[in-house]
C-alpha positions as CSV (number, residue, x, y, z in Angstrom):
1,X,174.4,134.1,25.9
2,X,176.0,135.8,28.8
3,X,172.7,137.8,28.7
4,X,170.4,135.3,29.0
5,X,172.0,133.9,32.1
6,X,171.4,137.5,33.7
7,X,167.6,137.1,32.9
8,X,167.9,133.8,34.1
9,X,169.3,134.2,37.3
10,X,167.2,137.9,37.7
11,X,164.0,135.5,36.8
12,X,165.0,132.8,39.8
13,X,165.4,135.7,42.1
14,X,162.7,137.2,42.0
15,X,160.0,133.6,41.5
16,X,162.3,132.9,45.3
17,X,161.4,136.4,47.0
18,X,158.1,135.5,45.8
19,X,157.7,132.1,47.1
20,X,159.3,133.5,50.8
21,X,156.4,137.0,50.2
22,X,154.0,134.1,50.0
23,X,155.2,131.2,53.0
24,X,155.5,134.7,55.8
25,X,152.0,136.1,54.6
26,X,150.3,134.8,56.9
27,X,152.3,135.2,59.5
28,X,151.2,137.3,62.4
29,X,153.7,139.5,64.4
30,X,153.1,139.7,68.7
31,X,152.0,143.1,69.9
32,X,153.0,144.6,72.2
33,X,150.6,148.0,72.7
34,X,148.6,150.0,75.1
35,X,145.0,149.3,74.1
36,X,143.9,153.0,71.9
37,X,140.2,152.0,71.1
38,X,137.5,149.6,72.0
39,X,137.2,147.0,71.4
40,X,141.0,145.7,71.5
41,X,142.3,142.5,69.6
42,X,145.6,140.8,70.1
43,X,146.8,138.8,66.3
44,X,147.3,135.3,66.2
45,X,150.3,135.5,68.2
46,X,151.8,135.3,72.3
47,X,150.8,139.0,72.4
48,X,151.0,141.6,75.4
49,X,147.5,144.0,75.6
50,X,147.1,146.9,78.0
51,X,143.7,148.5,78.6
52,X,142.8,152.5,77.4
53,X,144.6,154.8,79.9
54,X,142.0,156.6,81.6
55,X,140.0,155.8,84.7
56,X,135.9,155.4,83.9
57,X,136.7,154.0,80.6
58,X,135.3,150.8,79.6
59,X,137.5,148.0,77.9
60,X,137.1,144.4,75.6
61,X,140.0,143.3,75.3
62,X,140.0,140.0,73.4
63,X,143.7,138.2,73.5
64,X,142.9,135.7,70.6
65,X,145.1,132.6,69.8
66,X,148.8,131.7,72.0
67,X,149.7,132.6,75.7
68,X,148.7,136.5,75.4
69,X,148.9,138.7,78.6
70,X,146.2,140.7,79.3
71,X,146.5,143.7,82.0
72,X,143.4,145.8,83.3
73,X,144.3,146.3,86.0
74,X,146.1,149.9,85.7
75,X,143.1,152.6,85.6
76,X,139.4,152.3,87.9
77,X,135.5,153.1,87.5
78,X,134.8,151.5,84.9
79,X,134.2,147.6,83.6
80,X,136.6,145.8,82.0
81,X,135.9,142.3,79.6
82,X,138.7,140.8,79.0
83,X,139.3,137.4,77.4
84,X,142.5,135.0,76.7
85,X,141.2,132.6,73.4
86,X,142.9,129.6,73.2
87,X,146.2,129.5,74.4
88,X,147.4,129.7,78.5
89,X,146.8,133.3,79.1
90,X,147.7,135.8,81.7
91,X,144.5,137.7,82.6
92,X,144.6,141.0,85.3
93,X,142.0,142.8,86.5
94,X,142.7,143.4,89.2
95,X,141.8,147.4,89.1
96,X,140.1,148.1,92.8
97,X,136.8,148.4,90.8
98,X,134.2,145.4,90.8
99,X,132.2,143.8,87.8
100,X,135.2,143.0,85.4
101,X,134.5,139.7,83.6
102,X,137.9,137.6,82.6
103,X,137.2,135.0,80.2
104,X,140.4,132.6,79.8
105,X,139.3,130.8,76.9
106,X,141.0,127.5,75.7
107,X,144.2,126.2,77.8
108,X,145.5,126.7,81.4
109,X,144.3,130.4,82.3
110,X,145.1,133.0,85.3
111,X,142.8,135.3,86.1
112,X,143.1,137.5,88.9
113,X,140.5,140.4,90.2
114,X,138.3,142.1,92.3
115,X,135.9,140.8,94.5
116,X,132.4,141.2,92.3
117,X,134.8,140.8,89.3
118,X,133.2,137.5,87.2
119,X,135.6,134.8,86.0
120,X,134.9,131.8,83.1
121,X,137.6,129.2,82.1
122,X,140.3,130.2,84.5
123,X,142.1,127.2,86.2
124,X,145.3,129.4,88.5
125,X,144.9,133.3,90.1
126,X,142.5,134.7,93.0
127,X,139.1,134.1,90.2
128,X,140.1,130.0,89.5
129,X,136.8,128.5,89.1
């Protein structure tokens, strides 16, 4: 009789663990990273994404959902394409060169860049529409 109770407890624990794993399997954890390849994409969570670490390397960075921070201000002589997605994003391409593209997407987005940069869906910052 005692052995049967132990087996049922173990089985119940296994079921609980399986339910918890399934419940959280779709949850994306936010990332805080420097991009190492192009394109570079964030998660569904609130991400911080930084451009690749070299002058003259073009970047295509997408934040996706939530309030993302995308920073392409550290390196010049490149063309950066920053896309915030939904959420109140902060996009920064003030890197001393023109021709960068900043698209905040849905939400109230802050976009900062240089003269000659192009912006769309930016409600705040020096490139506000």
